N, C-alpha and C positions, 0 to 999 in steps of 0.2 A: 491490448486486449489481443486474445486469440481470434475475436470475434472482427477486429481490423479495426475498431475503434480508438482512436487518440486523445489525447486530451495534455496539455500545460498543467505542470503539477510544482507551483513556484515555492519557494527554499520556504518561505514561513506560513504556510498553510497545509494543512493534514489532507495526505493523498485522497482518505475519503472525501474532502469538503472540494476540493479543486475539480473530481470526478463528478461531482453537484453540480459544481458549477458549467461543467461543462456539457452539463446534458444528462448524465449517467447514474444512473443509481447504482448504490451499491448496497449490499445487505448490510445494517447495523442496527445496532441498540441501541449500547447503556455510551458510545461512541467518550468513552476512557483506558479502551484495553481488557475489561476485563469482564466481558462476557461472549468475547473471542465469534459472536454474531458475524462479523465482517471479516474473518482469517482466509486469506489467499497466500496463495503461493507463487514467487516470482521467478519464471520461467528463462526469460532471457534478464541479460544486465543481473546485477548481482547483488545480496545485502553484505555482505562485507569489502574485500579488498576493489577498490577502483584502479589501482595503476599507482598507489599516492596520492591521487586525489582528493580520495575522503571515504567515507561508507555511501554506498548507494542507498540506504536506508538509513535514519538515525529514530532516535524515538528522543522527545524531552522528559521523560517521566523515567523516574526512578525505576521502574516495572509495569513495562508493556506487556504482561500476560503470556509469554514467551519465554522458553526455556531456549537457555544459548544453545540447546541442538538444533531446538525448532530454528532458530534466525541461523542456524548455520548450511542449515539445510534448504533456505529460500523461502522459511514461512512469513508472513507480514501481518500486523495488524492497521489497516489506511486510515482506521480513526485516528490515531496516533502516531504515525511513521513518516514523515517527510521526505523525502525523495531528496537525495542527491546526485540522483545522474538518472539516464533515460531508462524505463526499466518496460520490461511487459509484464505483465500480474494476471493469471490466471483465476479469472471471476466468475463460476457456471454461473452465478443465478444474477448478472447485472442484467440490466434493464434498462432502454433506451426513455429517457422522461417521454412521453406520450403514447408510449407503441404500448 
């Protein structure tokens, strides 16, 4: 993240929950991709091609609340997105737990 905070996101855990497990609170409400409260953008990495190794971000629901254009532009919903590669996400309203 631009603040320099880092966390691991296991392949079987949504990015939002991985951040919370690391003490980083990202904005969220519904946790199923419909409200878009957690909408953020990947500034490094990619939500698309990772050189043949698979998508950097995947969704396990059919309609994650993003258009194809938004996905192509790097927007993601961490509440229902799973990291498949290293990402840098821009979440201006993120806070460290206890701060």
